[in-house]
N, C-alpha and C positions, 0 to 999 in steps of 0.2 A: 504494500500500500504506500502510495506517495503522499506526502503532506506538503502543504504550501505555507511557507513562512511569510510573515509580514513585518514590515517596519513602518508604523503608521498605516498608510493606505497603499504603500508601494511593496509589491512582492519582492522577496530577497531569495535568490537561489544560491545553491552551493557554488556553482560556477562563478557567479558574481562575487561572492566572498573570496574565493580562491584567486580571483584576478587581481586582488589587492596586494599580492605577495605573500610568501609563506608566513612571515612573522605577524603581519597584520591580520591575516586570515586566522591564524592560531588564536590570537587574542579575541577576535570577533566571535569565534565559535565557542569560547569558554563563557560561563556565566550562570547557567541554571543551578549548578551544584553550589556555587558561592551563595546564591539566594537561599538554598536549602540549608547551608551550613550555619546560618545565623541561629537556627533552632538549637544547635549544639553548644552555643556559647550564650544562651539566654540567661537572664538573671537567676533562674533556678540553678543553673550550673555553677554560678559564682559561689553560692553558699555551700553546695556539696563539695566542690573541689577544695575550697579553703578549709572546710571542716576536716576533710581527709588528711590534708597536709599538716594541719595544726595538731590533730590527734595522733597521727602515726608517721609523721615525717615523710620519707620517700617510699615507704613500704607498699603503697598502693599505686605506684607508677604503672605497674603491669596492667592494672584494671583499666586505666585510662587508655593505654595503648590497645588493649584487646577490644574495648568498647568502640574505639575509633575505627578499628579494622572491620568490626561488624557493621558499623554505620556506612562505611564505604560500599560494602557488598549490597546492603539493602537499598541505598540511594542509587547505586548504579543500576540495579534491576528495575526499580520503579521508573527511572528516567529512560531506560531502554524500552520499557513498555510504551511510554508515550511516543518515543521515536519510531518504534516499529509499527504501531497501530494508528498513530495520529489522533488518539483519544486519551483522555485522562483515566486513571484507575477507577474513580467513581463511575464514569461513563461505561467502562467495560463491565463493571459489576452490575449496572442496570441492565445491560444486554445479556449477561450470563445467568444471573440469579433471578428468582421470582420476586414479585412485588413486595410480599411480606418481608422477605429477607432484606430487600433494599430499604424498606421503611426502617427496619431495625438498624441497619448500617448507617442510614442517614441520621437518625435520631442520636445515636451515640457519637457520630462524627460532629454533629452540631454542638453537643455538650462539650466534646473535646476541644473544638475550635474556641468556644467561649472560655473554657478553662485555660486554654493557651493564652488568650488575650488577657485574662486575669493576671497570670504570672508576668507577662511582658509589661502590661500597663503599670502594675505595682512596682516592678523593677525600674522602669523609666521615671515614674513619679518619685520614688525614693531617691533616685539619682539627682533629679532636679531639686528636690528638697535639700539634699546634702550639699550640692554645689552652690545653688542660688538661694536657698532658704524658702523656696516656693511651697506653700501648703499642699498637702497631698491631692485634694480634689482639683484645685486649679492646675496642678501639675499633670493630673490625669487628662484634663481637658486640653492642655497644651499638647500632650502626647496624641490625643485623638485627632486634633487639627493637623499635626505633623504627619500622622499616618495617612490621613486623607490626601495630603499634598503629595506624599511619596507614591501612593496608589494611583493618583491622577496621572503620574508619569507613565504608568503601565498602559493607560488608555491611549496615550499618544504614540508610544513606542516601547516595545519590550526591552530594547537596549537601554533606554534612559532609566527605566525602572531597575534593571540589573546593575547599572553603573552606580545608581544612588545607594543601593544595598551594599555593593562592594565597597564604596567609599566609607560607609558606616562600619563595615566589617574591618576595614583597614584601620579605622580610628580605634576600635576595640583592641586590635593587635598592637598598635603603636602605644596605647596606654599601658598595656601589660608588659610590653618590651621595656618601657621606661622604668616601671616598678621593679621588674626582674633585675635590671642592671643596677638600680638604686639599692635594692635589697642586698646584693653582693653575698659573699659568704656561702655560696652554693657548694655542697659536698657532692662532687660528681662521682666519687666512688660509691657513696650511698645511693645516688641516683641510678647508677648502673646496676647496683645490687637490687634495687626496687623493680627491675625488669623481670626478676625471677618470681613466678607465681607462687604465692603462699598466703595463708590466713593465720593470724596469730591470736585468734580468739578475741574476746571482748566485743567491741562494736565494729571490728573490722568486717564481719559478715554483713551487718546492716549497711555499712558504708559502701561495701562492694556491690551489694544489691542496689543501693541507691544510685551509684554511678552507672552501672551497666543497665539497670532497669529504666533509667531516664535517658538512655543513649538515643534510642530511636523514637522520635516524636511522631505520633500517627498523622498529625496534620501535614507534615512535610513529605510523608510518604504519598499522600494524596496529591499534594501540590506539585511535587517535583515532576510527576508524570505529566501534569498539565502544562508545566513550563516548557516542555519539549514539543508540544503540539503547536502548529502554526507559527513556527519560528524560522526555520531554514527549509526551503523547498528542495526536494530531490527528484530526479527523473528516472533513476534505475537502481538496481540492487547494489552496484558498486558504490554509488554516491551515498546510499544509506549506510553502508558499512564504513565508509570514510567518516561520516558523522558519528557512528557508534564508537570508532576509535578515539575521536576527539572527546566524546562524551565520557569515556573511561578516564582520560587524563583530567577532564574537568572535575570528576568526582575525587580523584586522587589528590589533586592540588587544592581544590576548595575545602574538602573535608579534612585534608592533611593540615591545612593552616588552622582550622578550627581545633583540631587535636593538639597542635602546638600551643594554642592559647590556653586550653584546658590544662595542659601539662605545666605551663608557666604559672597558672594560678596555684596549683598544688606545690610547686617548687618554692614559690614566694612564701606560702604559708609554712612550709617545712623549714625554711631558713629563718623566718621571723617569729613564728608563733609556736613552734614545737619545743617549748620550754615550760617549766613548771609555772603555773599561774596564767598561762595564755592559751592552753589547749582547747578551751571552750569557745574560742573566737570563731563564729560561723555566720551570724546574721549580718546583713549588709551594713547596718549602721555601725556595729562594733568593728567590723573589718576596716571601714573608712576611718573611724576615729583612731584605731591602733596604728594604722599606716601613717597617719598624721603625726602621732606621738613618736614613733620609732624612726620614721624616714623624713618627716617634714611635710610641709603643706603641698609641695610639688607632687609627691607620691599620692597623697590623699586626693588631690585634684585630678590626677591621671586616672585613678580608680573611679572617681565619680563621673568623669567624662566618658570613660569606657562603659560604665553602667548605663548612662543615658543613651549612648550610641547603640548598645546592645538592646535596650528596651524599645527604642524607636524602630530599629530595623526589624526586630522579631515581632513587634506588635503589628507592623505593616504586613509582614509575611503571614502571621496568624490570621489577620482579618481577610487577606486574600484567599487563604485556605478555606475560610468559611464560605466565601463566594463560590469556590470550586466544588465543594461537596454538595451544596444545594442544587446547583446546575447539573452536576454529574449524576447523583443518585436519583433525584426526583424529576429532573428536566424542567424545573420551575424557574421562570425568569421574573425577577422583581427588580425595581429600581436599585441601582448599585448603592446609592446613598442609604437607602433603607436597609439593604442587606448588610452593609458594613456597620451601620449604626446598631443593628440588633446584635451583632457579634461583640461589639465594644461595650454595650450597655451594662452587663453584669459587672465588668471591671470598674466602671465609673460609679456604680451603686456601692460597691465595696469601699472604694476610696471615699465616697461621700459620707458613708456611715462610720468612717474612722475605725474600721475593723483592724485588728492586729495584723500587720502586713506579713509577719513571719508565719502566722497561722494560715493566712490566706494562701501563701505560697505552698504550704504543706498540703492543704486541701486540693489545690489545683493539680499538684503532682499526683495525688491519688487518682483523680479523674483521668489524667493523661495516661497513667499506668493501666487503668482499666481498659482504655481504648486500643492499646497496642495489638492484641490478638486480632481485633476486627480489621486492622490494616494489613498485618503481615500474612494472615492466612489467605485472603483473596489474592494478594500479590504472588504468593507461592503457587496457588492453583492456576493463575492466569499465565505466569511466565513459563510454566512447564507445558503449556498447551500449544501444540504446533498449529492447531486450527486458528488460533488467535495471533500467535507470535510469528508464524511462518518461518522464514529463514533465520530469525533471531531468537528462536526458542532456546531455553536453557539446555546446556549439556547436562548429563546425568550428575556429574560431579558438582556442578553449580546448583542443581536442585537439592542435592544432598547437603551441601553447605548451607543453603538457604533454609532448608527444613530444620537443621540443627540450630541455626540462629533463632528461628521462629520459636522453637521449643524452649531454648534457654532464656531468651528475653521475655517470652510470655510467662514462663514459670517464675522468673525473678520479679516481674512486675506484679504478679498475683501475690507473691510473698511480701512484696513491699506494701501492697494494699492491706494485707492481713496484719502485718506487724505494726503498721502505722495506726490502723484502727484500734488495735489492742492497746497501744500506748495512749491513745486519745480517750479511750473509754474509762 
């Protein structure tokens, strides 16, 4: 199946992109995985990674590396699905499964999208509060306006939207690069030792589950497939496989950068907070204040700016995902402003009610964890079906790897839901 890409109203073909030269063509063909990667460095990851480093030093480095490898496989397969079929994963589910199943998939995907926006809006609002002193509700409204502005770029050109997200992603990376350098004192021998998988008891199990369980966000599994549709036009099998090759590198580079940012968070916490009296540093406000005390205002500012950039980019992506799941599962078309407002509304209500932001993040992660199997199982079934994927169907080894990832991540997420509910009761 061929698909037609668009930039604004002007179709873009692979031949046109390649005519720009190898270097410019390579850059032009990258982008969707960078958009998806913002979900892996959202505000929820900040707290988890800092908690792991503060409590256990470098011992959970292997968890971040393994989780990132799993993410690359999942996002590669969902993006390959969009590239192969020209349709998003929710659209393919609507065609493959019955209406009742699709209603269930849609309802849980809507809840997941709202929970996603809750986490992202809270993170961006807390960042604006820490850096500029803006109260949480006005900060949430600023986040909403900014998210609408970023999403408006997508209506004009997919490339403008991608570049805006990449710019915010680079800002997050730059912020943590500065803090990583400023923190100094990294123990690279311990860092290398942390690559050896092991669990030392205590809360290492729960932190491991938290890191791996929150690795694959269901909303970007849906969204990444949609980002590949109507992007670059192809005319034959050879061109489709050229795009597939670039798509693989897009996932490796984009998600690889997100993995490095997560690793930097853990290493910063290991170097600064893995000392008696500081191991409990995990919520966003305490991380910011301790960075200011230990490294100075520059490091605290860099953390705050990175948190704002993370929240703004991931809230835009989360809201876009809400738009994709409704159109895909149910084939319903409503005004974009209304669609995006509905996705954002729960987050703004939480901020307006002055709910404890840490607790809000915990509840949002529970909802996200519950939605994981509903995204991974359809992806596994569809990518192994030659009737759907044609010449891009999974190899047996790929299906086996994806099945293992689905079982592991789904089981860990269910455990995370159970253990969190037990602690809260």
